[in-house]
N, C-alpha and C positions, 0 to 999 in steps of 0.2 A: 371713579375713585381718585382722590388727590393724594399725592405722596409727599406733600409739604406739611409743615408743622401746623397743629391746630391751636386754638386760642389758649389752651391750657398747657401748652409746651410739650405735646406728645406727637410722635409719628406713629399712628395706630396705637399700639399698646406700649410703645417704647418712648423713653424720654423722662420728663418730669424733673423735679428738683428735690432730691432726698438729701437733706443737708442738716448739719448740727445747728442749734439755735444761734450760736455765735456768728454764723454766716447769713442769718436771715436778713439783716439790714443790708448787707452788700448785694445779695441776690435780688432783694426787693427793689433796691435802688436801680439796679441794672434793668430789671424787667419793666419798671415803670418809665424808664427814660430812653432805652437804647433805640427803639424804633423812631421815636420822635426826633432824637438827636441826629441819627444817621440819615434821616430823610430831609433834614434842614438844608436849604439851598447852600448856605455858607459851608456846611460840612462837606457836602457833595463836591463843591467847587475845589476845596482844599484837598480832599481825598483824591479826586481825579487829576488834579494838577501834580500831586506827588507821584501818583502812579505813572504819569506820562514823563515827567522831567527828572524824577529821582530814581524810579524803578526801571524805566525804559519801556513801558508798555505803549502799544500792544506788543505782546510777544508773538513771534512769527508762527504761522501754521505752515510747516515745512513738508513738502511732498517727498517722501523717502523712496526714490526711484529704485534703489537697489533692494531694499526690503520688499517693495511691491513686486519687483520682478521675481525675487526668490520665492515668494509665497503666493504668487499669481492672484493678487488683489490690489486695491488702491489704499495705501497706508499713508496717512498724514500724522506728523508729530507736532503736538502743541508744545512749543519750545519754552516752557517755564524755567528751564535751566539757564536761559539767557537773562533772566531778571537779575537786577542788583542783588547781591548776596547768594545767588546761585540756585534758587528754588522758588516755588510758589509761596513759601511761608511769609514773605515780605508783604504780600497783599493784605493778609489778615493783621499783621502787626502794625502796619500803617493805620488801618481802620481803628484798631483798638487803642493805639496811643493817642489818636485824635479824640476818641471817646473819653479816655482817661483824663485828658487835659480839660475837656468840657465838664467833667465831674470833679475837677479840682483835686485830683490825686497827685501826690508828689513822689511816690515810690512804686516801682514796677517789679513784679516777680513773674517768673515763668518756669516751666519745666521743659526739658528737652531730652530726646533720645539720640537721634543721629546728629544732633547739634545744629541743624539748619534753622529750627525755630529759635533756638537760643541765640544764634548769630543774628537772625532777623530782628529779634527783640532787642538785643544789645545795640544794633544799628539804629533803630528808631529812638531808643532812649538817648543815645549820643546825639542824634539829630535834634531832639526836643529838650535836651538838658535835664533828663530825669534819672534818678538813681535806679540801677538795674541789678537784680539778684536772680541768677539762673541756677536751678537745681538740676543736677545731672547724675545719673548712676555712675558709681565708680568703674563698673565694667565698661560703660559707654565712653567714659572719659579716656580710658586706655585705647579703645578702638576708633575713637574719633578725635584724636589729638589735634589735627589741624584746626578743627572748628573750636576746640577749647582755647587754642592760642588766639584765634580771631576774636572770640568773645572778650578775652582779657585785654587784648589790644584796644578794643572798643570801649573799655572802661567798666565792664561788668564784673561783678563778683560771682565766680563759679563755685557753687557749693557741692562737694562730692557726697553722694548718698550711698552709704554702705549697707543699708538694711535690705532684707529680702534677697532678690536676685541682683540687686544693684543695677537695675535698668530703668526703663521709662516708667513703668508702673510705680516704682518706689520713689522716683523723682517727683512724680505727680502727687503722691501721698505727702511728701515733705513740703511741696509748694502749698498744698491745701492747709497743712498745719501752720505754715507761716501766715497765710491769709487770715486764719482764725485768730492768731495772736496779734495781728496788725490790721484790724478791720476798718479803721477810719481813714488812714492816709494812703492805703495800698490798693492798687488794681492788679489783679491776676490776669495776665494775658495768656489765656489758654490757647494752646497751639493747634488743636484739632477740633473736630466736631464731636467732642466728648464733654463730660462734666454736666453740672446741673443747668437746666433751662435758666437763662436764655443763651448760654454759650453755644450749644450746637447750631442753633438758628443764626446767631450773630456771626459766627465764624463762616458758616455756609454763605451768608449774604455777602460778606467781604470777599470770599473766594469766587463768588458767582461771576466776577469779571472774566474768568477764564472762559466759561461757556457763552457769555455775552459776545466776547470777541470771536469765538469759534463760529457763531451764527453769522456774523458779518463777513468773516473771512471766507467761509464756505460759499456764501452767496456770490462773492466776487469770483472765486476760483471755479466753482462747480455749477453756479446758477441756481442753487438751492441752499437753504440755511440749515439743513440737518444732515447728519451722517446716517448710514445704515446701522453702524455699530460705534459705540463710544466706550473706551476702555481706560481704566486707571487702577493702580495698586491701592490696596486698602489696609491700613493699620488701624489708627483711629479713623482716618478717612477724610481729611480736609481737602486734599488735592482732588479726590474723587467727588466729593460733594460739590466743589466748585465746577468741576468738569461736567457733571450731570445736571446741575441746577436748572438750567433753562430747558432741559429735555425731560424732566421727571414725568410730566403729564403728557408727553408726546409719544404715543404708542408706536409711531413709525420707527423710533430709535430703540435699538436693542442695547441694553446696558450690561457691561461685563465688569465685575469687580474681581481683582486678582489678589488673593491672600497668600501669606507665606506659610508653607507647610514645613519649613525647617528641614529636618532630616527625614521627614515623612509624616503623614497625618497620624499614623499608628505607632510612631517611634517613641512617643513620650517626650519628644523635643520638637515642638511645633507651635505655630501661632495661628493656625487655621480655625478661627473662632466659629465660623458657621458650621464647620464639620464636627467640632468638638464641644461647642458651648451650649449652654442652656440659659434661660432667662435668669438674670440676677441684677444686683446693683453694684456699680463700681463708680467711684469718684462722683457721686451725687446723681447718677442717671441709671434708669432701668434699661437694660439692653441685653444682648447676647454676650455671655461671659464664660470663659473657660474656668471651671471650678471642680472641686472634688465632690464626692458623694455627700459630704456633710456641709457643703456650701463654701468651703475655703477656696480662695482664688488659686488656680493652678499657675505654675510658673511657665510663661511662654518662652519659646526659643525661635530665633531666626538669625541667620547670618547678617541680616539687615537690622541695624539698630532702630531705624524708624518704623519697622513693622513688628518689632518685638514687644507687643502689647496684648494682654489677655482678653480684650474685648474689642468691639467695634462701636462706632458712633450710632446712636439710635436711629438716625436717618437711614443708615445702611442695614441695620437689623430689620427695619420695616421693609426695605426693598427686598431683602432675602425672604422674609416670611410671606409677603404678598406675591413672591415670584416675579416681581417687576424687573429684577436684575438676576443675571446668572453669576454665580460665584464659583471661581475655579482656583484651586490651590496649586501653587508652584513651589518646588523644593529648592534648597540652596544651590544644588548643582545646576539645575535648569536655569535659575536666575543668573548665576555667574557666567554660564556659557552664553546666554543671550546678551549680557552686558559686553562681553568680549566681542561678540559678533557685530553689534552695532558700532563699537569702536573701530573695528577693522573694515567694515563695509562703508560707513558714512563719516568716519572721522569725528564721531561724537561719543565721548566717554560718559555714560549715564551713571547716576547714583544707583546703588544696589537696590534701593526701593523700586525705582523705575524699571530696573532689569527684570524684576518679577513680572511686571506687566508685559514687557517685551517678549518674555518666554511663551506668551499665549499662542504665538503663531506656530509653535511646534506641537501644540496641544489641541488646536481647533482649526478646522478648515473653513475658509470663506470663499464666496463666489468671486469670479473674476471682476465683476462690475460693482461689487460692494465698495462703498466709501467708508473707510474706517478712520476714526480719529483716536489716537492714543496720547494721553497726557504724559509728556516727558517731564516729570515733576521736579527733577533736580539733576545737577551735574555731579560727576563722579570724582572731583578733586579730593573730597573728604575721604573717599573710599580707595584711593590709589594703593595705600599700604595693604589693604585687605585683598585687592585684586592681585597685587604682586605676590603676596604670600600664597594665595590660593593657586595661582597658575605657575608658581615657581619662576617668575620672570626675573632675569638677572641683567 
């Protein structure tokens, strides 16, 4: 069994392109051109040059001795937090901005939750001299103020979305509406492995640089190119898709996806899609989706703005259904405690999204000789106010 996308844009039963007619031209244009363009030698040369000299790749694979000692196993952190802009998001936005330029698009739109994708999009638009509009939920604008300021300083227009729960789902809705109204000159840089085909596959391909580097780095450090376990947090799931990509069909590698259970899976305030969701369609893709009995999308909740999404990418829905990956839900308190622990043990303040993944070690036991790689997907600068408020730091 293969866990990669098929020729029709599906991962098993999940994926596809469920779109309004007004987007048919845009999606068809992408489907017919994206693989050809991104595999061109000139594209790859420019993409890799920017990843090296602008982003600062390869990101280190850091052996966390203190975490390893505490949990009696071997824990490596893939330091995506050290990328330019502070997270994995820049890998995808560089790929997509180069693609947009090839397609002669002059205007870029994006959605963002935690703000990291918005910052990464604003960054590459400034680099390439393209107009940038970022849609962001009003609730997220308040809790991610530092990233809003960064986007504006980079020249982006940040549009506050007040509909629904005023979070990531609603920002995505508004970005989709914008694209429908501006189909000719606009490219939508989707920030995760969500949306209609070919976005989930395209984003996963750009993020696969993470697992490509892990393979090379492990070979040097451990004498083999695969871990026993590979771990990432999952909202939409782009950091996870990139971390898992090279290992999807390697059954020697155990895959663990960490979701946000908010105030508890059964609390009514959660974003644990695989525990609470059923098959549905959101933002142009068939996937697992939190919804009411009559099919209306349920409002998700997480202390983490980047995991506050009612669905998961179709690649992850397939990993769940086929049992290729183990899904574990972590609540707000567990995540915040894990974030503080890493800060004080290793001097690394992680994004709250990443803190969910770090909490896995209090919930699952590993063998002493297991090699574990956890993707440290973003740094915690944007979350300092939330950490300070939560822990009462003065």
